[in-house]
C-alpha positions in Angstrom: 170.7 130.5 85.6 170.5 131.2 89.2 167.8 130.7 91.5 167.2 133.4 94.0 164.8 134.7 97.0 163.9 138.2 97.3 165.8 140.5 99.9 164.7 143.5 101.8 166.8 146.4 102.8 165.7 149.4 104.8 168.1 152.0 104.0 166.8 155.4 105.2 164.2 156.8 107.2 163.2 160.4 108.2 165.3 162.2 110.4 164.2 165.1 112.8 166.4 168.5 112.7 166.2 169.3 116.4 167.0 172.9 116.3 164.3 173.6 113.9 161.8 171.8 115.7 163.1 173.3 118.9 162.7 176.6 117.2 159.1 175.9 116.3 158.2 175.1 119.7 159.6 178.2 121.1 157.6 180.2 118.6 154.3 178.6 119.3 155.0 178.9 123.0 155.8 175.4 124.3 159.8 175.4 124.6 159.7 172.7 127.1 157.7 170.4 125.0 158.8 166.7 124.9 157.7 163.4 123.8 158.3 159.8 124.3 158.3 158.9 120.6 160.6 155.8 119.9 161.6 157.1 116.5 162.0 160.5 114.8 159.2 159.2 112.3 156.7 158.9 115.3 157.9 162.1 116.8 157.4 164.0 113.6 154.1 162.5 113.1 152.8 163.5 116.5 154.2 167.1 115.9 152.3 167.4 112.6 149.2 166.2 114.3 149.4 168.7 117.3 150.0 171.8 115.3 146.6 171.2 113.5 144.7 171.7 116.8 147.4 173.5 118.8 147.4 170.8 121.1 151.0 170.7 122.7 149.4 171.6 125.7 146.2 173.1 127.6 145.6 176.7 127.1 147.4 177.3 123.8 143.9 176.9 122.0 140.9 178.3 123.8 139.0 175.2 123.0 141.6 172.7 124.3 141.3 172.2 128.0 143.3 168.7 128.0 145.3 167.0 125.8 146.2 163.4 125.1 149.7 162.4 126.7 152.1 160.1 125.3 153.1 159.5 121.8 151.5 155.8 121.6 148.4 157.3 123.0 148.3 160.2 120.5 149.0 158.2 117.4 146.8 155.6 118.4 143.7 157.9 118.2 145.2 159.5 115.3 145.0 155.9 113.5 141.8 155.0 115.1 140.1 157.9 113.6 141.5 157.9 110.6 143.6 161.2 110.5 145.9 159.7 108.0 147.2 162.8 106.4 149.4 163.3 109.4 151.3 160.1 108.5 152.3 161.3 105.2 155.1 163.4 106.5 157.6 160.8 107.4 159.1 158.2 105.1 161.0 155.2 104.9 163.4 154.2 102.1 163.9 150.6 100.8 165.8 148.4 98.4 164.3 145.3 97.1 166.7 143.0 95.5 166.6 139.7 93.5 162.7 140.8 93.0 161.1 139.6 89.7 159.8 142.3 87.2 156.5 140.5 87.9 157.0 142.2 91.3 157.9 145.6 90.1 155.1 145.9 87.6 152.8 145.1 90.4 154.6 147.6 93.0 154.8 150.5 90.6 150.9 150.7 90.6 151.1 152.2 94.0 151.9 155.5 93.2 150.8 158.0 95.9 153.0 158.6 98.7 156.0 156.5 96.8 158.9 157.2 94.9 160.7 154.4 92.7 164.3 154.1 91.2 164.6 150.8 89.2 167.7 149.0 87.6 167.6 149.7 84.1 167.9 146.9 81.5 168.7 149.5 78.8 172.0 150.1 80.6 172.5 147.0 82.4 173.2 144.0 79.9 172.0 140.5 80.8 174.7 137.6 80.5 173.5 135.6 83.4 169.9 135.4 84.5 168.1 134.8 87.9 164.8 134.4 89.0 162.6 133.6 92.2 160.8 130.4 91.4 157.0 130.5 92.8 156.1 127.7 95.2 153.9 125.9 92.8 156.3 125.5 90.5 159.1 124.4 93.1 156.6 121.6 94.2 156.2 119.9 90.8 159.0 118.3 89.4 158.1 118.4 85.8 157.2 122.1 86.0 160.4 123.0 87.9 162.3 121.2 85.1 160.6 123.2 82.4 160.9 126.4 84.2 164.7 126.0 84.8 165.2 124.6 81.0 163.4 127.7 79.7 165.5 130.2 81.7 168.6 128.7 80.8 167.5 128.8 77.0 166.7 132.5 77.4 170.2 133.0 78.9 171.9 131.4 76.2 169.7 133.8 74.0 171.3 136.7 75.6 174.6 135.6 75.1 174.3 134.5 71.6 172.9 138.0 70.6 175.7 139.5 72.4 178.3 137.5 70.4 176.4 137.9 67.3 176.5 141.7 67.6 180.2 141.6 69.0 179.1 143.7 71.9 182.2 143.0 74.2 184.4 144.5 71.3 182.0 147.7 70.9 183.6 150.9 72.0 180.6 153.2 71.8 178.5 153.2 74.8 175.7 154.6 72.8 175.8 151.6 70.4 176.0 149.2 73.4 173.1 150.9 75.0 170.8 150.3 71.9 171.9 146.6 71.5 171.2 146.0 75.3 168.1 147.6 75.1 167.0 145.2 72.0 168.3 142.2 73.7 166.1 142.9 76.8 163.2 142.1 74.8 163.7 138.6 74.9 164.2 138.6 78.5 161.8 136.7 80.6 159.4 139.1 82.9 160.4 136.7 86.0 164.0 138.0 85.6 165.2 139.0 88.9 166.0 142.7 89.3 166.7 145.4 91.9 164.5 148.3 92.6 164.6 151.4 95.3 161.0 152.1 96.8 160.4 155.1 99.4 157.0 155.6 100.8 155.4 157.6 103.6 153.8 155.7 106.4 150.3 156.3 105.4 151.3 154.5 101.9 153.1 151.9 103.7 150.4 150.7 105.8 148.1 150.8 102.6 150.4 148.7 100.6 151.5 146.2 103.5 147.4 145.6 103.9 147.0 145.1 100.0 150.1 143.1 99.4 150.2 140.6 102.2 146.3 139.7 101.7 146.1 136.1 100.8 144.6 136.9 97.5 147.8 138.7 96.5 150.7 137.4 94.1 152.7 135.0 96.0 156.2 137.1 95.5 154.7 140.3 96.6 153.3 138.8 99.8 156.5 137.4 100.5 158.3 140.6 100.1 155.9 142.6 102.2 156.0 140.4 104.6 159.4 140.8 105.0 159.0 144.6 105.0 156.5 144.4 107.7 159.0 142.3 109.8 161.4 145.1 109.6 159.3 148.1 110.6 157.1 146.8 113.2 159.2 146.9 116.1 161.1 149.9 114.7 157.8 152.1 114.6 155.6 150.6 117.2 153.2 153.5 117.6 152.4 153.8 113.7 152.4 150.1 113.1 151.3 148.6 116.5 147.7 148.1 115.6 148.7 145.3 113.2 148.6 141.3 113.8 150.1 139.0 111.4 148.6 135.5 110.7 150.1 133.0 108.6 147.9 132.0 105.5 149.4 129.4 102.8 152.7 129.7 104.6 153.0 133.6 104.1 152.1 136.4 106.5 148.6 138.2 106.3 149.2 141.4 107.9 146.0 143.2 109.0 144.5 145.9 111.1 141.0 147.1 112.4 142.3 150.4 111.4 141.9 150.2 107.2 142.3 153.1 105.0 143.7 155.5 107.6 
């Protein structure tokens, strides 16, 4: 049995196709339009916002005599007025490793604006177990002994079942898959696993707010505190309205612009 700590990997993000965007700008009549956006995600969010009102510059829309300049100012206003649909176009891609199935069960409740790919224990056979140990367990010596002993026993159960069915000698993967699926039923929900999670920025804001709140579960607070650390400086105009304060040793990420 191995004790682990969840890890967060930012593995992908939206990229602007420059030639396509330039062709659109020429089509709409502003071929020289530029932005000081610090990332493609923020650039794209601004483009989608401006196309709603044809506000790339004065004169394109007879109702618009002046426009808000600068990506930071523009997106700051979008967030303040709650025009959140604009933030749904750009996405970020994460992999969460060494997280428990407690964590993944809670994560997949956030469906809108997200995509999920999780390690399958129907195919991946368990021979060694690893787990994140919550703080309350770590701080109590007797509870820690019970926790570790239980995981070690469940690890031995996996190995005993594998030996009983001779799965190492089994040639047919179809049989191995059925046996692996059967064995996982006595694996703990706290078992460490890996999950891929992608989301748009509107969803990201919502989940960071909800899952770093002090009343959220400890592990998911830990993970989304790490998520926020990775994205706050990378996308300052989409997340710059947040502040993080420490509550019970974990960050609580909050903003006055909720439910954008």
